[in-house]
C-alpha positions, 0 to 999 in steps of 0.5 A: 852354921856358915860363916858370917859376913861382917854385917851379920856379925855386927847385928849379933854383936851390936857393934859398928862395922868399923869397930869390929874391923878394928877388933879383928885387926887387933886380934881380939876376934878371929876373922878369915877372908873369903876368896873375894877378900871379905871378912868372915866370922865363925858363928862360934867366934862371934858368940865367944866375943859377944860374951867377952864384950858383955863382961867388958861392959856389964849389963845395967852399967852406966856404960851399957846404958850410954851405949843404948842411948847412943845407939837409939840416937843413931837410929833416930837420926838415920830414920830422919835421913832415910824416910822423913827429910823429903817432908821437912818444910817450915810451917808457912810452907816456904823454904826459909832455909835450904833443906840440905841443912837438915840433911847435913845436921842429921848426917853430922849427928850420925857420924859423931854418934858413931864415933862416940859409940866406937870410942866407948866400946874401945874405952869404957873408962871414958864413959863420963867424957863420952856422955858429955859429948853425946849430950852436946851432939844431941843439944846441937841438933835441937838448935834446928828445931825452929827451922823444922817445926813439922818434925815435933816427934823427932825433937821430942825423942832427941830431948828424951835422949838428952834427959837420959844422958843427964840422968847418967851423971853420977851413976857408975 
């Protein structure tokens, strides 16, 4: 099988590209560079590293569950950014706030959740602190609910993620 580009390797590993770059720079996973300077990962090396990561953060552990919550949070905010923000209006149809506020909130949430995910992948022993920080990012997003009442499904999902974070307290 041909070597994988970083995006393909990240999909298999379920990692953020910056995290995989850092792992490669630290020698935890072997990468080569093609003639254009792009990182390439052999399929076998990606599978070996996936097994290593699974041993580091075991399936079913609190850390693995938290990774899932953060990943779903990133996905829901990214979905809001890419496909729904053009339809966000206050319930009376007027702009009581600048719609870019919603873009800023969603983008900030994605950035923070990606940072937290990378931190958890690097330091699973920090899961307790990262769980609290994840809840805080999600709670901060809920503060915009009154401004964007048409996005009920989005905020219901965010509340569900917060509840999952709270259930992790004391697990581990």
